[in-house]
PDB file of N, CA, C and O in Angstrom:
ATOM      1  N   MET A   1      42.939 -37.881-100.098  1.00  0.00           N
ATOM      2  CA  MET A   1      43.653 -38.895-100.185  1.00  0.00           C
ATOM      3  C   MET A   1      43.373 -40.280-100.968  1.00  0.00           C
ATOM      4  O   MET A   1      42.255 -40.693-101.276  1.00  0.00           O
ATOM      5  N   THR A   2      44.277 -40.748-101.161  1.00  0.00           N
ATOM      6  CA  THR A   2      44.969 -41.910-102.237  1.00  0.00           C
ATOM      7  C   THR A   2      43.868 -42.867-101.950  1.00  0.00           C
ATOM      8  O   THR A   2      42.907 -42.938-101.184  1.00  0.00           O
ATOM      9  N   GLU A   3      44.721 -43.960-103.407  1.00  0.00           N
ATOM     10  CA  GLU A   3      43.622 -45.414-103.139  1.00  0.00           C
ATOM     11  C   GLU A   3      44.520 -46.292-101.868  1.00  0.00           C
ATOM     12  O   GLU A   3      44.181 -47.135-101.038  1.00  0.00           O
ATOM     13  N   SER A   4      45.887 -45.579-102.221  1.00  0.00           N
ATOM     14  CA  SER A   4      47.016 -46.159-101.420  1.00  0.00           C
ATOM     15  C   SER A   4      46.632 -45.943 -99.361  1.00  0.00           C
ATOM     16  O   SER A   4      46.508 -46.673 -98.378  1.00  0.00           O
ATOM     17  N   ASP A   5      46.604 -44.989 -99.582  1.00  0.00           N
ATOM     18  CA  ASP A   5      46.428 -43.829 -98.351  1.00  0.00           C
ATOM     19  C   ASP A   5      44.828 -44.747 -97.463  1.00  0.00           C
ATOM     20  O   ASP A   5      44.506 -45.221 -96.374  1.00  0.00           O
ATOM     21  N   LYS A   6      44.462 -44.599 -98.385  1.00  0.00           N
ATOM     22  CA  LYS A   6      42.751 -45.771 -97.837  1.00  0.00           C
ATOM     23  C   LYS A   6      43.515 -46.687 -97.512  1.00  0.00           C
ATOM     24  O   LYS A   6      43.951 -46.656 -96.361  1.00  0.00           O
ATOM     25  N   ARG A   7      43.967 -47.914 -98.511  1.00  0.00           N
ATOM     26  CA  ARG A   7      44.432 -49.381 -98.441  1.00  0.00           C
ATOM     27  C   ARG A   7      45.381 -49.265 -96.887  1.00  0.00           C
ATOM     28  O   ARG A   7      44.873 -49.785 -95.893  1.00  0.00           O
ATOM     29  N   THR A   8      46.661 -48.613 -96.763  1.00  0.00           N
ATOM     30  CA  THR A   8      47.234 -48.701 -95.409  1.00  0.00           C
ATOM     31  C   THR A   8      46.376 -47.732 -94.871  1.00  0.00           C
ATOM     32  O   THR A   8      45.886 -48.442 -93.993  1.00  0.00           O
ATOM     33  N   GLY A   9      45.764 -46.530 -94.718  1.00  0.00           N
ATOM     34  CA  GLY A   9      44.840 -46.311 -93.064  1.00  0.00           C
ATOM     35  C   GLY A   9      45.743 -45.020 -92.861  1.00  0.00           C
ATOM     36  O   GLY A   9      45.608 -44.657 -91.693  1.00  0.00           O
ATOM     37  N   SER A  10      46.532 -44.266 -93.491  1.00  0.00           N
ATOM     38  CA  SER A  10      47.736 -43.723 -93.084  1.00  0.00           C
ATOM     39  C   SER A  10      46.570 -42.156 -93.638  1.00  0.00           C
ATOM     40  O   SER A  10      45.467 -42.173 -94.185  1.00  0.00           O
ATOM     41  N   VAL A  11      47.311 -41.150 -93.254  1.00  0.00           N
ATOM     42  CA  VAL A  11      47.177 -40.097 -92.791  1.00  0.00           C
ATOM     43  C   VAL A  11      47.285 -38.506 -92.765  1.00  0.00           C
ATOM     44  O   VAL A  11      46.871 -37.818 -91.832  1.00  0.00           O
ATOM     45  N   LYS A  12      47.982 -37.949 -94.074  1.00  0.00           N
ATOM     46  CA  LYS A  12      48.695 -37.040 -94.068  1.00  0.00           C
ATOM     47  C   LYS A  12      48.785 -35.867 -92.737  1.00  0.00           C
ATOM     48  O   LYS A  12      47.810 -35.400 -92.148  1.00  0.00           O
ATOM     49  N   LYS A  13      49.697 -35.671 -92.566  1.00  0.00           N
ATOM     50  CA  LYS A  13      49.754 -34.710 -90.806  1.00  0.00           C
ATOM     51  C   LYS A  13      50.519 -33.486 -92.093  1.00  0.00           C
ATOM     52  O   LYS A  13      50.939 -33.628 -93.241  1.00  0.00           O
ATOM     53  N   SER A  14      50.403 -32.368 -91.188  1.00  0.00           N
ATOM     54  CA  SER A  14      50.668 -31.253 -91.352  1.00  0.00           C
ATOM     55  C   SER A  14      51.980 -31.375 -90.436  1.00  0.00           C
ATOM     56  O   SER A  14      52.229 -32.027 -89.422  1.00  0.00           O
ATOM     57  N   PRO A  15      52.952 -30.177 -91.476  1.00  0.00           N
ATOM     58  CA  PRO A  15      54.425 -30.297 -90.452  1.00  0.00           C
ATOM     59  C   PRO A  15      54.193 -30.396 -89.185  1.00  0.00           C
ATOM     60  O   PRO A  15      54.480 -31.347 -88.458  1.00  0.00           O
ATOM     61  N   GLN A  16      53.514 -29.121 -88.823  1.00  0.00           N
ATOM     62  CA  GLN A  16      53.275 -28.599 -87.396  1.00  0.00           C
ATOM     63  C   GLN A  16      52.886 -30.143 -86.139  1.00  0.00           C
ATOM     64  O   GLN A  16      53.294 -30.344 -84.995  1.00  0.00           O
ATOM     65  N   GLU A  17      51.866 -31.034 -87.120  1.00  0.00           N
ATOM     66  CA  GLU A  17      51.256 -32.327 -85.927  1.00  0.00           C
ATOM     67  C   GLU A  17      52.647 -33.397 -86.021  1.00  0.00           C
ATOM     68  O   GLU A  17      52.704 -34.280 -85.166  1.00  0.00           O
ATOM     69  N   LYS A  18      53.877 -33.303 -87.168  1.00  0.00           N
ATOM     70  CA  LYS A  18      54.463 -34.120 -87.270  1.00  0.00           C
ATOM     71  C   LYS A  18      55.330 -34.193 -85.983  1.00  0.00           C
ATOM     72  O   LYS A  18      55.609 -35.136 -85.241  1.00  0.00           O
ATOM     73  N   LYS A  19      55.744 -32.546 -85.969  1.00  0.00           N
ATOM     74  CA  LYS A  19      56.707 -32.102 -85.157  1.00  0.00           C
ATOM     75  C   LYS A  19      56.230 -32.617 -83.315  1.00  0.00           C
ATOM     76  O   LYS A  19      56.767 -33.273 -82.423  1.00  0.00           O
ATOM     77  N   GLN A  20      55.178 -32.000 -83.462  1.00  0.00           N
ATOM     78  CA  GLN A  20      54.587 -32.282 -81.962  1.00  0.00           C
ATOM     79  C   GLN A  20      53.749 -33.808 -82.063  1.00  0.00           C
ATOM     80  O   GLN A  20      52.757 -33.924 -81.344  1.00  0.00           O
ATOM     81  N   ASN A  21      53.986 -34.502 -82.591  1.00  0.00           N
ATOM     82  CA  ASN A  21      54.338 -36.416 -82.601  1.00  0.00           C
ATOM     83  C   ASN A  21      55.742 -36.695 -82.251  1.00  0.00           C
ATOM     84  O   ASN A  21      56.121 -37.754 -81.751  1.00  0.00           O
ATOM     85  N   LYS A  22      56.578 -35.576 -82.572  1.00  0.00           N
ATOM     86  CA  LYS A  22      57.946 -35.746 -82.745  1.00  0.00           C
ATOM     87  C   LYS A  22      58.224 -35.781 -81.244  1.00  0.00           C
ATOM     88  O   LYS A  22      58.664 -36.783 -80.679  1.00  0.00           O
ATOM     89  N   GLN A  23      57.922 -34.548 -80.588  1.00  0.00           N
ATOM     90  CA  GLN A  23      58.701 -33.902 -79.608  1.00  0.00           C
ATOM     91  C   GLN A  23      57.743 -35.232 -78.265  1.00  0.00           C
ATOM     92  O   GLN A  23      58.448 -35.636 -77.340  1.00  0.00           O
ATOM     93  N   GLN A  24      56.014 -35.821 -78.346  1.00  0.00           N
ATOM     94  CA  GLN A  24      55.411 -36.526 -77.448  1.00  0.00           C
ATOM     95  C   GLN A  24      56.958 -37.311 -77.621  1.00  0.00           C
ATOM     96  O   GLN A  24      57.761 -36.888 -76.789  1.00  0.00           O
ATOM     97  N   ASN A  25      57.506 -38.353 -78.530  1.00  0.00           N
ATOM     98  CA  ASN A  25      58.057 -39.030 -79.067  1.00  0.00           C
ATOM     99  C   ASN A  25      59.057 -39.154 -78.479  1.00  0.00           C
ATOM    100  O   ASN A  25      59.365 -40.227 -77.960  1.00  0.00           O
ATOM    101  N   LEU A  26      59.858 -38.003 -78.418  1.00  0.00           N
ATOM    102  CA  LEU A  26      60.985 -37.711 -77.534  1.00  0.00           C
ATOM    103  C   LEU A  26      60.830 -38.087 -76.052  1.00  0.00           C
ATOM    104  O   LEU A  26      61.646 -38.837 -75.515  1.00  0.00           O
ATOM    105  N   LEU A  27      59.889 -37.620 -75.459  1.00  0.00           N
ATOM    106  CA  LEU A  27      60.174 -37.350 -74.215  1.00  0.00           C
ATOM    107  C   LEU A  27      59.021 -38.634 -73.455  1.00  0.00           C
ATOM    108  O   LEU A  27      58.407 -38.533 -72.392  1.00  0.00           O
ATOM    109  N   THR A  28      59.029 -39.869 -74.505  1.00  0.00           N
ATOM    110  CA  THR A  28      57.944 -41.017 -74.116  1.00  0.00           C
ATOM    111  C   THR A  28      59.210 -41.854 -73.712  1.00  0.00           C
ATOM    112  O   THR A  28      59.612 -42.499 -72.744  1.00  0.00           O
ATOM    113  N   ARG A  29      59.831 -41.322 -75.607  1.00  0.00           N
ATOM    114  CA  ARG A  29      60.732 -42.645 -75.482  1.00  0.00           C
ATOM    115  C   ARG A  29      62.344 -42.121 -74.106  1.00  0.00           C
ATOM    116  O   ARG A  29      63.225 -42.951 -73.884  1.00  0.00           O
ATOM    117  N   TYR A  30      62.353 -41.453 -73.782  1.00  0.00           N
ATOM    118  CA  TYR A  30      63.534 -40.564 -73.056  1.00  0.00           C
ATOM    119  C   TYR A  30      62.897 -41.259 -71.049  1.00  0.00           C
ATOM    120  O   TYR A  30      63.521 -41.592 -70.042  1.00  0.00           O
ATOM    121  N   PHE A  31      61.627 -41.175 -71.353  1.00  0.00           N
ATOM    122  CA  PHE A  31      60.910 -41.705 -69.962  1.00  0.00           C
ATOM    123  C   PHE A  31      60.698 -43.549 -70.181  1.00  0.00           C
ATOM    124  O   PHE A  31      60.634 -44.379 -69.275  1.00  0.00           O
ATOM    125  N   ARG A  32      60.657 -43.687 -71.016  1.00  0.00           N
ATOM    126  CA  ARG A  32      60.907 -45.269 -71.282  1.00  0.00           C
ATOM    127  C   ARG A  32      62.454 -46.130 -71.243  1.00  0.00           C
ATOM    128  O   ARG A  32      62.856 -47.215 -70.824  1.00  0.00           O
ATOM    129  N   GLU A  33      62.951 -45.091 -71.854  1.00  0.00           N
ATOM    130  CA  GLU A  33      64.159 -45.769 -71.843  1.00  0.00           C
ATOM    131  C   GLU A  33      64.995 -45.142 -69.997  1.00  0.00           C
ATOM    132  O   GLU A  33      65.793 -45.885 -69.425  1.00  0.00           O
ATOM    133  N   THR A  34      64.712 -44.167 -69.569  1.00  0.00           N
ATOM    134  CA  THR A  34      64.949 -44.000 -68.276  1.00  0.00           C
ATOM    135  C   THR A  34      64.473 -45.232 -67.332  1.00  0.00           C
ATOM    136  O   THR A  34      65.177 -45.684 -66.429  1.00  0.00           O
ATOM    137  N   ARG A  35      63.474 -45.604 -67.589  1.00  0.00           N
ATOM    138  CA  ARG A  35      62.911 -46.461 -66.336  1.00  0.00           C
ATOM    139  C   ARG A  35      63.718 -47.812 -66.651  1.00  0.00           C
ATOM    140  O   ARG A  35      64.188 -48.366 -65.657  1.00  0.00           O
ATOM    141  N   GLY A  36      63.910 -48.327 -67.704  1.00  0.00           N
ATOM    142  CA  GLY A  36      64.526 -49.369 -68.500  1.00  0.00           C
ATOM    143  C   GLY A  36      66.466 -49.840 -67.788  1.00  0.00           C
ATOM    144  O   GLY A  36      67.192 -50.796 -67.513  1.00  0.00           O
ATOM    145  N   GLU A  37      66.406 -47.967 -67.830  1.00  0.00           N
ATOM    146  CA  GLU A  37      68.335 -48.011 -67.527  1.00  0.00           C
ATOM    147  C   GLU A  37      67.412 -47.919 -65.542  1.00  0.00           C
ATOM    148  O   GLU A  37      68.478 -48.322 -65.077  1.00  0.00           O
ATOM    149  N   LEU A  38      66.780 -47.805 -64.648  1.00  0.00           N
ATOM    150  CA  LEU A  38      66.900 -48.086 -62.943  1.00  0.00           C
ATOM    151  C   LEU A  38      66.239 -49.327 -62.831  1.00  0.00           C
ATOM    152  O   LEU A  38      65.838 -49.675 -61.720  1.00  0.00           O
ATOM    153  N   ARG A  39      65.979 -50.421 -64.339  1.00  0.00           N
ATOM    154  CA  ARG A  39      65.581 -51.312 -63.864  1.00  0.00           C
ATOM    155  C   ARG A  39      67.104 -52.300 -63.576  1.00  0.00           C
ATOM    156  O   ARG A  39      67.593 -53.086 -62.765  1.00  0.00           O
ATOM    157  N   LYS A  40      67.303 -51.825 -64.462  1.00  0.00           N
ATOM    158  CA  LYS A  40      69.501 -52.771 -64.618  1.00  0.00           C
ATOM    159  C   LYS A  40      70.263 -52.760 -62.991  1.00  0.00           C
ATOM    160  O   LYS A  40      70.936 -53.714 -62.600  1.00  0.00           O
ATOM    161  N   VAL A  41      69.977 -51.305 -62.015  1.00  0.00           N
ATOM    162  CA  VAL A  41      70.193 -50.759 -61.268  1.00  0.00           C
ATOM    163  C   VAL A  41      70.715 -52.020 -59.903  1.00  0.00           C
ATOM    164  O   VAL A  41      69.854 -52.245 -59.052  1.00  0.00           O
ATOM    165  N   THR A  42      71.605 -52.507 -59.815  1.00  0.00           N
ATOM    166  CA  THR A  42      71.561 -53.143 -57.941  1.00  0.00           C
ATOM    167  C   THR A  42      71.541 -52.195 -57.333  1.00  0.00           C
ATOM    168  O   THR A  42      72.376 -51.312 -57.136  1.00  0.00           O
ATOM    169  N   TRP A  43      69.915 -52.459 -56.796  1.00  0.00           N
ATOM    170  CA  TRP A  43      69.917 -51.444 -55.238  1.00  0.00           C
ATOM    171  C   TRP A  43      70.330 -51.751 -54.550  1.00  0.00           C
ATOM    172  O   TRP A  43      70.515 -52.967 -54.577  1.00  0.00           O
ATOM    173  N   PRO A  44      70.867 -50.971 -53.289  1.00  0.00           N
ATOM    174  CA  PRO A  44      71.794 -51.625 -51.453  1.00  0.00           C
ATOM    175  C   PRO A  44      70.166 -52.291 -50.675  1.00  0.00           C
ATOM    176  O   PRO A  44      68.986 -52.069 -50.946  1.00  0.00           O
ATOM    177  N   SER A  45      70.662 -52.934 -49.910  1.00  0.00           N
ATOM    178  CA  SER A  45      69.533 -53.778 -49.099  1.00  0.00           C
ATOM    179  C   SER A  45      69.634 -52.457 -48.276  1.00  0.00           C
ATOM    180  O   SER A  45      70.206 -51.438 -48.664  1.00  0.00           O
ATOM    181  N   ARG A  46      69.047 -52.609 -47.178  1.00  0.00           N
ATOM    182  CA  ARG A  46      68.536 -51.363 -45.903  1.00  0.00           C
ATOM    183  C   ARG A  46      70.442 -51.648 -45.473  1.00  0.00           C
ATOM    184  O   ARG A  46      71.369 -50.864 -45.674  1.00  0.00           O
ATOM    185  N   GLU A  47      70.479 -52.706 -44.997  1.00  0.00           N
ATOM    186  CA  GLU A  47      71.452 -53.282 -43.961  1.00  0.00           C
ATOM    187  C   GLU A  47      73.083 -52.919 -45.389  1.00  0.00           C
ATOM    188  O   GLU A  47      74.225 -52.682 -44.996  1.00  0.00           O
ATOM    189  N   GLU A  48      72.853 -52.956 -46.282  1.00  0.00           N
ATOM    190  CA  GLU A  48      74.172 -52.677 -46.439  1.00  0.00           C
ATOM    191  C   GLU A  48      74.545 -50.969 -46.398  1.00  0.00           C
ATOM    192  O   GLU A  48      75.486 -50.300 -45.974  1.00  0.00           O
ATOM    193  N   SER A  49      73.054 -50.647 -47.190  1.00  0.00           N
ATOM    194  CA  SER A  49      73.424 -48.510 -47.261  1.00  0.00           C
ATOM    195  C   SER A  49      73.239 -48.322 -45.089  1.00  0.00           C
ATOM    196  O   SER A  49      72.986 -47.222 -44.598  1.00  0.00           O
ATOM    197  N   TRP A  50      73.341 -49.002 -44.617  1.00  0.00           N
ATOM    198  CA  TRP A  50      73.621 -48.309 -42.825  1.00  0.00           C
ATOM    199  C   TRP A  50      75.093 -49.148 -42.483  1.00  0.00           C
ATOM    200  O   TRP A  50      75.756 -49.061 -41.450  1.00  0.00           O
ATOM    201  N   ARG A  51      75.390 -50.036 -43.770  1.00  0.00           N
ATOM    202  CA  ARG A  51      76.823 -49.909 -42.727  1.00  0.00           C
ATOM    203  C   ARG A  51      77.718 -48.780 -44.369  1.00  0.00           C
ATOM    204  O   ARG A  51      78.864 -48.369 -44.188  1.00  0.00           O
ATOM    205  N   LEU A  52      77.169 -48.542 -45.413  1.00  0.00           N
ATOM    206  CA  LEU A  52      78.038 -47.585 -45.566  1.00  0.00           C
ATOM    207  C   LEU A  52      78.005 -45.939 -45.200  1.00  0.00           C
ATOM    208  O   LEU A  52      78.820 -45.035 -45.383  1.00  0.00           O
ATOM    209  N   THR A  53      76.449 -46.004 -44.497  1.00  0.00           N
ATOM    210  CA  THR A  53      76.726 -44.841 -44.731  1.00  0.00           C
ATOM    211  C   THR A  53      77.347 -44.159 -42.643  1.00  0.00           C
ATOM    212  O   THR A  53      77.538 -43.045 -42.154  1.00  0.00           O
ATOM    213  N   LEU A  54      77.439 -45.682 -42.067  1.00  0.00           N
ATOM    214  CA  LEU A  54      78.353 -45.345 -40.696  1.00  0.00           C
ATOM    215  C   LEU A  54      79.680 -45.671 -41.279  1.00  0.00           C
ATOM    216  O   LEU A  54      80.487 -45.718 -40.351  1.00  0.00           O
ATOM    217  N   ILE A  55      80.254 -45.918 -42.421  1.00  0.00           N
ATOM    218  CA  ILE A  55      81.767 -45.743 -42.855  1.00  0.00           C
ATOM    219  C   ILE A  55      81.803 -44.864 -43.380  1.00  0.00           C
ATOM    220  O   ILE A  55      82.959 -44.484 -43.566  1.00  0.00           O
ATOM    221  N   VAL A  56      80.543 -43.818 -44.053  1.00  0.00           N
ATOM    222  CA  VAL A  56      81.273 -42.604 -44.687  1.00  0.00           C
ATOM    223  C   VAL A  56      81.345 -41.737 -43.492  1.00  0.00           C
ATOM    224  O   VAL A  56      82.230 -40.882 -43.492  1.00  0.00           O
ATOM    225  N   LEU A  57      80.356 -41.841 -42.217  1.00  0.00           N
ATOM    226  CA  LEU A  57      80.286 -40.749 -41.338  1.00  0.00           C
ATOM    227  C   LEU A  57      81.663 -41.383 -40.199  1.00  0.00           C
ATOM    228  O   LEU A  57      81.932 -40.588 -39.299  1.00  0.00           O
ATOM    229  N   GLY A  58      82.421 -42.592 -40.206  1.00  0.00           N
ATOM    230  CA  GLY A  58      82.925 -42.510 -39.057  1.00  0.00           C
ATOM    231  C   GLY A  58      84.217 -41.664 -40.350  1.00  0.00           C
ATOM    232  O   GLY A  58      84.485 -40.482 -40.133  1.00  0.00           O
ATOM    233  N   VAL A  59      84.778 -42.246 -41.368  1.00  0.00           N
ATOM    234  CA  VAL A  59      85.400 -41.519 -42.298  1.00  0.00           C
ATOM    235  C   VAL A  59      85.730 -40.168 -42.060  1.00  0.00           C
ATOM    236  O   VAL A  59      86.924 -39.981 -41.822  1.00  0.00           O
ATOM    237  N   THR A  60      84.662 -38.717 -42.059  1.00  0.00           N
ATOM    238  CA  THR A  60      84.694 -37.836 -41.611  1.00  0.00           C
ATOM    239  C   THR A  60      84.501 -37.141 -40.200  1.00  0.00           C
ATOM    240  O   THR A  60      84.479 -35.951 -39.889  1.00  0.00           O
ATOM    241  N   LEU A  61      84.403 -38.018 -39.639  1.00  0.00           N
ATOM    242  CA  LEU A  61      84.766 -37.394 -37.884  1.00  0.00           C
ATOM    243  C   LEU A  61      85.752 -37.565 -37.768  1.00  0.00           C
ATOM    244  O   LEU A  61      86.350 -36.667 -37.177  1.00  0.00           O
ATOM    245  N   ALA A  62      86.883 -39.214 -38.391  1.00  0.00           N
ATOM    246  CA  ALA A  62      87.980 -39.024 -38.710  1.00  0.00           C
ATOM    247  C   ALA A  62      89.131 -37.941 -38.770  1.00  0.00           C
ATOM    248  O   ALA A  62      89.996 -37.589 -37.968  1.00  0.00           O
ATOM    249  N   MET A  63      88.716 -37.483 -40.310  1.00  0.00           N
ATOM    250  CA  MET A  63      89.185 -36.873 -40.790  1.00  0.00           C
ATOM    251  C   MET A  63      89.065 -35.554 -40.542  1.00  0.00           C
ATOM    252  O   MET A  63      89.763 -34.830 -41.252  1.00  0.00           O
ATOM    253  N   SER A  64      88.204 -34.902 -39.529  1.00  0.00           N
ATOM    254  CA  SER A  64      87.657 -33.651 -38.675  1.00  0.00           C
ATOM    255  C   SER A  64      88.862 -33.568 -37.902  1.00  0.00           C
ATOM    256  O   SER A  64      89.757 -32.730 -38.008  1.00  0.00           O
ATOM    257  N   ALA A  65      88.750 -34.858 -36.849  1.00  0.00           N
ATOM    258  CA  ALA A  65      90.090 -34.730 -35.801  1.00  0.00           C
ATOM    259  C   ALA A  65      91.014 -34.728 -36.288  1.00  0.00           C
ATOM    260  O   ALA A  65      91.952 -34.403 -35.561  1.00  0.00           O
ATOM    261  N   PHE A  66      91.343 -35.050 -37.684  1.00  0.00           N
ATOM    262  CA  PHE A  66      92.997 -34.950 -38.237  1.00  0.00           C
ATOM    263  C   PHE A  66      92.558 -33.581 -38.304  1.00  0.00           C
ATOM    264  O   PHE A  66      92.353 -32.773 -37.399  1.00  0.00           O
ATOM    265  N   LEU A  67      92.485 -33.510 -39.189  1.00  0.00           N
ATOM    266  CA  LEU A  67      92.826 -31.880 -39.534  1.00  0.00           C
ATOM    267  C   LEU A  67      92.767 -31.006 -38.201  1.00  0.00           C
ATOM    268  O   LEU A  67      93.816 -30.382 -38.038  1.00  0.00           O
ATOM    269  N   TRP A  68      91.673 -30.769 -37.060  1.00  0.00           N
ATOM    270  CA  TRP A  68      91.370 -30.240 -36.180  1.00  0.00           C
ATOM    271  C   TRP A  68      92.387 -30.482 -35.294  1.00  0.00           C
ATOM    272  O   TRP A  68      92.234 -29.864 -34.241  1.00  0.00           O
ATOM    273  N   VAL A  69      93.854 -31.496 -35.375  1.00  0.00           N
ATOM    274  CA  VAL A  69      94.382 -31.113 -34.517  1.00  0.00           C
ATOM    275  C   VAL A  69      95.972 -30.830 -35.350  1.00  0.00           C
ATOM    276  O   VAL A  69      96.790 -30.114 -34.772  1.00  0.00           O
ATOM    277  N   PHE A  70      96.205 -31.238 -36.264  1.00  0.00           N
ATOM    278  CA  PHE A  70      97.507 -30.136 -37.454  1.00  0.00           C
ATOM    279  C   PHE A  70      96.915 -29.096 -37.085  1.00  0.00           C
ATOM    280  O   PHE A  70      97.436 -28.799 -36.009  1.00  0.00           O
ATOM    281  N   ASP A  71      95.682 -27.936 -37.476  1.00  0.00           N
ATOM    282  CA  ASP A  71      95.039 -27.448 -37.558  1.00  0.00           C
ATOM    283  C   ASP A  71      95.842 -26.305 -36.128  1.00  0.00           C
ATOM    284  O   ASP A  71      96.574 -25.317 -36.193  1.00  0.00           O
ATOM    285  N   THR A  72      95.222 -27.097 -34.925  1.00  0.00           N
ATOM    286  CA  THR A  72      95.732 -26.550 -33.776  1.00  0.00           C
ATOM    287  C   THR A  72      96.667 -26.745 -33.401  1.00  0.00           C
ATOM    288  O   THR A  72      96.884 -26.039 -32.416  1.00  0.00           O
ATOM    289  N   ILE A  73      97.700 -27.574 -33.721  1.00  0.00           N
ATOM    290  CA  ILE A  73      99.070 -27.174 -34.151  1.00  0.00           C
ATOM    291  C   ILE A  73     100.028 -26.349 -34.702  1.00  0.00           C
ATOM    292  O   ILE A  73     100.912 -25.777 -34.063  1.00  0.00           O
ATOM    293  N   PHE A  74      99.829 -26.284 -36.018  1.00  0.00           N
ATOM    294  CA  PHE A  74     100.073 -25.392 -37.159  1.00  0.00           C
ATOM    295  C   PHE A  74      99.608 -23.722 -36.661  1.00  0.00           C
ATOM    296  O   PHE A  74     100.373 -22.806 -36.964  1.00  0.00           O
ATOM    297  N   SER A  75      98.515 -23.467 -36.009  1.00  0.00           N
ATOM    298  CA  SER A  75      97.949 -22.287 -35.398  1.00  0.00           C
ATOM    299  C   SER A  75      98.666 -21.817 -33.903  1.00  0.00           C
ATOM    300  O   SER A  75      98.756 -20.624 -33.613  1.00  0.00           O
ATOM    301  N   ASN A  76      99.075 -22.711 -33.157  1.00  0.00           N
ATOM    302  CA  ASN A  76     100.052 -22.244 -32.267  1.00  0.00           C
ATOM    303  C   ASN A  76     101.293 -22.498 -31.705  1.00  0.00           C
ATOM    304  O   ASN A  76     101.738 -22.230 -30.589  1.00  0.00           O
ATOM    305  N   SER A  77     101.872 -23.169 -32.849  1.00  0.00           N
ATOM    306  CA  SER A  77     103.319 -22.905 -33.487  1.00  0.00           C
ATOM    307  C   SER A  77     103.670 -21.572 -34.262  1.00  0.00           C
ATOM    308  O   SER A  77     104.708 -20.962 -34.006  1.00  0.00           O
ATOM    309  N   ILE A  78     102.671 -21.090 -35.325  1.00  0.00           N
ATOM    310  CA  ILE A  78     102.060 -19.586 -35.508  1.00  0.00           C
ATOM    311  C   ILE A  78     102.554 -18.703 -34.764  1.00  0.00           C
ATOM    312  O   ILE A  78     103.585 -18.036 -34.856  1.00  0.00           O
ATOM    313  N   ARG A  79     101.394 -18.761 -33.692  1.00  0.00           N
ATOM    314  CA  ARG A  79     101.232 -18.038 -32.522  1.00  0.00           C
ATOM    315  C   ARG A  79     102.480 -17.496 -31.542  1.00  0.00           C
ATOM    316  O   ARG A  79     102.633 -16.506 -30.827  1.00  0.00           O
ATOM    317  N   PHE A  80     103.227 -18.574 -31.858  1.00  0.00           N
ATOM    318  CA  PHE A  80     104.102 -19.034 -30.527  1.00  0.00           C
ATOM    319  C   PHE A  80     105.329 -17.851 -30.845  1.00  0.00           C
ATOM    320  O   PHE A  80     105.723 -16.892 -30.181  1.00  0.00           O
ATOM    321  N   LEU A  81     105.837 -18.544 -32.548  1.00  0.00           N
ATOM    322  CA  LEU A  81     106.986 -17.663 -33.494  1.00  0.00           C
ATOM    323  C   LEU A  81     106.160 -15.819 -33.200  1.00  0.00           C
ATOM    324  O   LEU A  81     106.581 -14.799 -32.655  1.00  0.00           O
ATOM    325  N   LEU A  82     105.163 -16.096 -33.733  1.00  0.00           N
ATOM    326  CA  LEU A  82     105.086 -14.401 -34.127  1.00  0.00           C
ATOM    327  C   LEU A  82     105.502 -13.567 -32.757  1.00  0.00           C
ATOM    328  O   LEU A  82     106.044 -12.465 -32.676  1.00  0.00           O
ATOM    329  N   GLU A  83     104.977 -14.645 -31.499  1.00  0.00           N
ATOM    330  CA  GLU A  83     105.127 -13.842 -29.547  1.00  0.00           C
ATOM    331  C   GLU A  83     106.771 -13.803 -29.957  1.00  0.00           C
ATOM    332  O   GLU A  83     106.790 -12.634 -30.344  1.00  0.00           O
ATOM    333  N   GLN A  84     108.205 -14.287 -30.146  1.00  0.00           N
ATOM    334  CA  GLN A  84     109.195 -14.448 -30.353  1.00  0.00           C
ATOM    335  C   GLN A  84     109.293 -13.643 -30.746  1.00  0.00           C
ATOM    336  O   GLN A  84     110.268 -13.077 -30.251  1.00  0.00           O
ATOM    337  N   LEU A  85     108.356 -12.494 -32.223  1.00  0.00           N
ATOM    338  CA  LEU A  85     108.860 -11.888 -33.235  1.00  0.00           C
ATOM    339  C   LEU A  85     109.103 -10.275 -32.157  1.00  0.00           C
ATOM    340  O   LEU A  85     110.165  -9.707 -31.904  1.00  0.00           O
ATOM    341  N   ILE A  86     108.402 -10.090 -31.939  1.00  0.00           N
ATOM    342  CA  ILE A  86     107.514  -9.274 -31.335  1.00  0.00           C
ATOM    343  C   ILE A  86     107.905  -8.879 -29.702  1.00  0.00           C
ATOM    344  O   ILE A  86     107.165  -8.141 -29.051  1.00  0.00           O
TER     345      ILE A  86
END
């Protein structure tokens, strides 16, 4: 250990220890940054969540009905045309 190492309290690390510390630091940094980003998120209230869920369900049901009606019309039209040709 050199004189400057004694004063600063630094100890030389092997390349393997440096690599392991770097991997740990990357993982720690990732979780720290993720937590910081999640704190910035504006979460919806319970009422807003329910309202938006009902809107999604309503639009889904409306589109399902719309597609069912047109599918029925087209399939009956095709069936009628095939019966007329045969």
